[in-house]
Structures are given as C-alpha cells and as structure tokens.
C-alpha positions, 0 to 999 in steps of 0.5 A: 384508466383515469385516476380519482384526485386522491390517487392521482396526487398520492401517483404524482407524489410517489413519482417525485420522492422516486426521482429524488431517490434516484438523484441522491443515489447518484450523488457521491457521498461525501464532496470534496470537503475541506478539512485543513490547511498546512505548510511544508518547504515553503508551500502550502497545501490543502487536505479534502475528504474525497469519499467516506465508508470504506471500511480499511482501504489498504491499497490505491491505484489510479487506473486513469485519470478519473478512476482510482481502483481501491482494495479493502482488507475484507476483500472488496474492490471500489472504483472511486472517481477522485473528481465527484467522489462517486463508489462503484463496485467492482467484482471478479477478485478473489476469495481472501483469508480475512483475518488479523492483518490479512485480507485483500492488500495492494494493488498496482498498474504496471508501468506499460499499462493500457486499458484492459492490461495487467493490473496486479494484487497481493493477497491472503490466501486461505490455505491448509494452516493458514494464509500465504501471502499471494501475488496475482494479477487480472485485467480490469473492465469496467465494474469486473476483473477478469481472467485472474491468475495467481502468479506465485501462492509464496511459501509463507503459511503460518497459522498467525494473522500477522506480517503479510507484507505485502506491497508491489513495485515495478522498476524500469525492465520488466520485473515486478517486486513485493514485500512479505513479512515474516509471518510473526515467526521471527527466524523465517528472516534468516530462512532462504527456504521460505519466502516469508521475511523477504523481498521477492522479484519475479518477471511480469507473467510471474517467472523467475528472472535467471539474474536473481540472487539466489538462483542457483543456491542450494535450499534457496527459493529463487524468487527471493531478492533480499531478505532479514525483513521484518514486516515491510508494508512499505515498497517504491523503485526510483525508476531516475535513479535506478533504486528500490526503497523499502520501509518496514515495521519493527517491534517496539521501536526500530522501523526502518527506511532501506535500500533494497540490494540484490542478496543483501540480508537486512538483519531480521531478527538478528540485529534490531533497533527494537525491543521486545513487546513483553519487557525493556530488552533489545531484540537479538543480538544488538544493532549491528552485524558483519554481512548485514545492511544497515538502515537508511532511517530508524524510527524509535519510537515506531511510527508504523508505516503502512506504505512508501511512496517517491514523490515525483510530480510537479505540483510540489516543486520542493518535494521532488524525490522526497519519500512518503509513508503513512503512519498508523500508530503515531498517525500522520504523513511522514516525509523523509528527504534524501541526498544525491547519496540516499542518505535521509537528511530531513524528516517532516510529520505532516497532518499529525492534527488530524489523528488519522491512521494514514496507511495507502499513499499515492500520486495522482497525475496532477501531482496531488497526494491520496490517502487512504485512513483506516477508518474508511476515508480517501483524502486529497492533498493538493496545493492551496488554491489562491 
C-alpha cells in the first residue's frame, strides 16, 4: 500500500527514533570516565568509572578476561564487560533473605575453572527463625546459572540481620574456605557447636576434609577451621606462601587482620581492641589472653573492612605481596605491606578524596584493580597512561 506524504514522513521519523533507541540501549550506561589520579610507592595510577547503577555490588569475579560476574545484595546478578561497561542480567540465582546485612553476598571462581565449570557463592538463605550463611555453587553459561547446589547451609540462624560474613577463598590443594560472622550473638564466637563466628574449610564438593582440626572432637562442628571471629568480610589465600589471611570488623575500634591457622582461637568476644557502642568501655576481658591469637594488624578507629585481596600482578610491581582492603566507614582503599614473616610493617590509605564506601576489591588478568562501591559503582584502578 502506498503511503501518503504525511504518513510516509511519520513512518520514516518513527524508524529513525527506533534506530536511535536501539543504539542507545546497546551503549553502556557509563563509558570509562577518569575520576582522579594518584601516587603510591613511586607509581602513578588513575581511577576510572566503569559502570554505575548496581545497588550494593557485594562480590565480583572474573569468569574470563571480558566478563566480570557481579553479585548484588538484593539478590540480582549481572555480567559486566569491563572493556565497554555494558551490563547484562544473569538469571538462576537463589532466593535470598535480603534484610539488614544479608542478601546475595560473595562470588568466587575455583582455581581450575574453565567455561561451564563451577562458580561459588555465599548468601543468606531464608530459614525458620531468620537467615543462615550458605555456601553454594552453580555453572555459568551466557546469562544464566545452571545446576545450583547448596553445599552447606550453616548452623548460624539468628533473627538479627547482622554479621553473615562471608567471603570465599581457595587454597592450592582443592579446599574452599568461607567465613561466617557471629550473627550478632557474641557467645557464638567461642561456641564450636555453631558455625557462627568461624572460618570454615570444605572440599570443593562440599564434603568435610578428614584433616580438619575438629573432625574428631565431640560437640564441635567438623567444618570449622578457626573460630573466635566477629564478622570476617575479607578472606584471601596466598598461594606463594601457602597461608590464609582474614580481615574482620571489630565493634567500635578493633578491626583486625589475622593470619589464619587451623584450630586456632582468635579471641572474640573474650578479647578485643574495640569498645562498646553504648559507652567508653572495653569489650571483653582485655586485649590478650593465653590460648588466643593476636592480630597481625589492628585498626583504631575502625575502618570497617569489606574485603581483602593480595596483589600478585605485574602492572604495579611495588605492590606485589601487599594486602588491599576496601574501607566502608573511613571510605578509602587500604594497602598493607607485609614483611617476609607476615608482619604488617606499613599502611597506606588510597582514594580518600573519593569519599566512597569501597566494598569488593579484585585483581584483573592485567594486574589492574576493580573496586565496587556501596553507591552502585564499579571503578578501575590502573597505571596512568604516559
């Protein structure tokens, strides 16, 4: 049918608008935008905005060089193309208890990961009486998760929305570690009959290793690797030195970096460097007690650490072997230098001028850092181009 001149022009205009709309939808929300540049250890870096509008992006993991899988605390999952900033939703995630600090939490890729392999998650699973920190795994293909498996629904249910943990780390011998906070109940830290207040160690299929420290102890849960923790939200395994590091929130002061050893008691809430929220009084019995471990690094006042990463890349040679933590309350990127014995010998606070609550910190294949912030942004820190 032949269109009149007026109808023809309206039709042509509509097609042009439709083409523009399609083009706009294909463009990422945020092209990489430079925010600032800075200096550290004699090196110059720049920070760029890669993506925005992600709610609270809690965990990030590279599934390949061109895709980052991102968990959002509200239960949503996204795939981010770090080169273009394009975001795509991912289906197949679990039903989460999105309340308080709970929700869809960490994501991590197993060391032997290949396309179609297992990706590991932690989340707060709805249970009678509240929520339980849960370790799960699924296979990722395209924009979908398949074969979801809950590996361990921890014995950690409380009616509080606090202290779920829960970061994931892998060693080089086929084990997965994950952290569980005390769930806002202080005695849990010293109670081996609950997973709350502990770091747990499993085989990759969720079974219990025969050499876990409490396997043969009565009234102790066999998954426990260490205990006496308040709320460890950072966990990383140093494959070069074969040691596990954790960082945890103290109360009012007393955040800690700890070198985690099997069967050890890290003191909460018997010993602490923090004070009560309701007054100027020390938590617990003091800062030292026989049979309880001392932290490698204590933060007073609290920085509120939301993650922990050990740098191993080549883009920033002077950072190799350093620990990095996102700081939520003091709003910066925290860098810790360790000596050969594991002693913390220096601290640097980066990106303070951004005034952002930095949560997750991961390293890219190029050795760049990707950071998530609680206002829904993904940032990239890389060497400044000359």
